[in-house]
C-alpha positions as CSV (number, residue, x, y, z in Angstrom):
1,M,23.1,39.6,-61.9
2,S,23.5,40.1,-57.9
3,K,25.7,42.7,-56.7
4,K,29.3,42.2,-56.0
5,F,29.3,44.4,-52.8
6,H,27.2,45.1,-49.8
7,I,27.3,48.4,-47.9
8,Q,26.2,48.4,-44.2
9,R,24.2,51.4,-43.3
10,S,22.6,50.2,-40.3
11,P,24.9,48.1,-38.1
12,F,23.2,45.9,-35.6
13,V,23.6,47.6,-32.1
14,V,24.3,45.0,-29.6
15,P,22.3,45.7,-26.1
16,T,24.6,46.2,-23.4
17,Q,24.2,46.9,-19.6
18,D,27.8,48.4,-19.1
19,G,27.5,51.6,-21.2
20,K,29.8,50.1,-23.9
21,L,28.5,50.7,-27.6
22,I,28.6,48.0,-29.9
23,E,27.7,48.5,-33.7
24,E,28.3,45.2,-35.6
25,H,28.6,45.8,-39.1
26,F,29.2,42.3,-40.2
27,G,28.7,39.0,-38.4
28,R,26.2,36.5,-37.1
29,A,23.8,39.4,-35.6
30,S,23.8,41.7,-38.6
31,D,23.9,39.8,-41.6
32,G,24.2,36.1,-40.6
33,N,27.8,35.8,-41.4
34,S,29.5,33.0,-39.2
35,Q,32.8,33.3,-40.8
36,I,33.7,36.8,-39.7
37,S,32.4,39.7,-37.5
38,I,33.5,43.2,-37.7
39,A,32.3,45.7,-35.0
40,H,32.9,49.3,-34.2
41,M,33.1,49.9,-30.4
42,V,33.2,52.6,-27.8
43,A,34.3,51.8,-24.2
44,P,33.5,54.3,-21.5
45,P,36.0,55.2,-18.9
46,G,36.2,52.7,-16.2
47,W,34.6,49.8,-18.5
48,S,35.8,46.2,-18.1
49,E,34.7,42.7,-19.0
50,P,35.1,39.3,-17.1
51,F,38.1,37.2,-18.4
52,Q,37.4,35.1,-21.4
53,T,38.9,32.4,-23.5
54,P,37.5,32.7,-27.0
55,E,37.2,30.1,-29.7
56,F,38.1,32.8,-32.3
57,E,41.0,35.1,-33.1
58,E,40.4,38.5,-32.3
59,Y,42.1,41.6,-34.0
60,T,41.8,44.9,-32.5
61,V,42.5,48.4,-34.2
62,I,42.6,51.5,-31.6
63,I,41.2,54.6,-33.2
64,R,41.1,56.9,-30.1
65,G,42.0,56.7,-26.6
66,K,43.6,53.6,-24.8
67,K,42.6,50.1,-24.3
68,Q,44.2,47.6,-21.5
69,F,44.4,43.8,-22.2
70,I,45.3,41.2,-19.7
71,I,46.7,38.4,-21.9
72,E,47.6,35.2,-20.2
73,G,48.5,37.4,-16.9
74,E,50.4,39.9,-19.2
75,T,49.1,43.5,-19.1
76,V,49.3,45.4,-22.4
77,V,48.0,48.8,-23.2
78,L,47.4,50.1,-26.8
79,Q,47.0,53.6,-27.9
80,A,45.4,55.2,-31.0
81,G,47.0,53.9,-34.1
82,E,48.1,50.6,-32.7
83,S,46.7,47.1,-33.2
84,I,46.9,43.5,-31.7
85,K,45.9,40.2,-32.9
86,I,45.0,37.7,-29.9
87,E,45.1,33.9,-30.8
88,K,42.1,31.7,-30.2
89,D,42.1,29.9,-27.2
90,T,44.0,32.5,-25.2
91,R,42.8,33.9,-21.8
92,V,42.3,37.5,-22.2
93,Q,40.6,40.3,-20.1
94,Y,39.5,43.6,-21.9
95,S,39.0,46.9,-20.2
96,N,39.2,50.7,-20.2
97,P,40.7,51.7,-16.8
98,F,41.5,55.1,-18.1
99,D,39.7,58.6,-17.8
100,E,38.7,58.8,-21.5
101,E,36.5,56.8,-24.0
102,C,38.2,54.1,-26.1
103,E,37.0,53.7,-29.8
104,Y,38.1,50.6,-31.8
105,I,37.2,48.3,-34.3
106,A,37.2,44.7,-33.5
107,I,37.5,41.8,-36.0
108,C,36.7,38.0,-34.9
109,L,37.7,35.0,-37.1
110,P,35.4,33.1,-37.1
111,A,32.6,35.5,-36.0
112,F,31.6,36.4,-32.4
113,S,29.2,34.4,-30.8
114,I,28.3,34.3,-27.1
115,E,28.5,30.5,-27.1
116,S,32.2,30.6,-28.4
117,V,33.5,33.6,-26.1
118,N,33.7,31.5,-22.9
119,R,33.3,34.3,-20.5
120,E,34.2,33.5,-17.0
121,A,31.8,34.2,-14.0
122,E,32.5,37.8,-12.5
């Protein structure tokens, strides 16, 4: 009989060039799951990504610090204990323009892929 659960003790650490820590616990890179990805992230002060229009829903739960979202031209700042759901096919930019780290959990449905995130050139 196969187990009815899976404990993730060694998430896939996504290589980055911008100082951001990305630990994918479940998803394409960690366990081949294309239905959902769940990642623990820490964005350093001053971090930002290019605008993107993902083909997946993205949920973000802020654990520590603050994170800025520019969603279809509207700026939203979330703090620890707050969360947001961004619908697929929505133009968004994620950043941490603040002077402290931002720790958060990101969940993508279906799973994140570099092909479906649709990042704009910087």
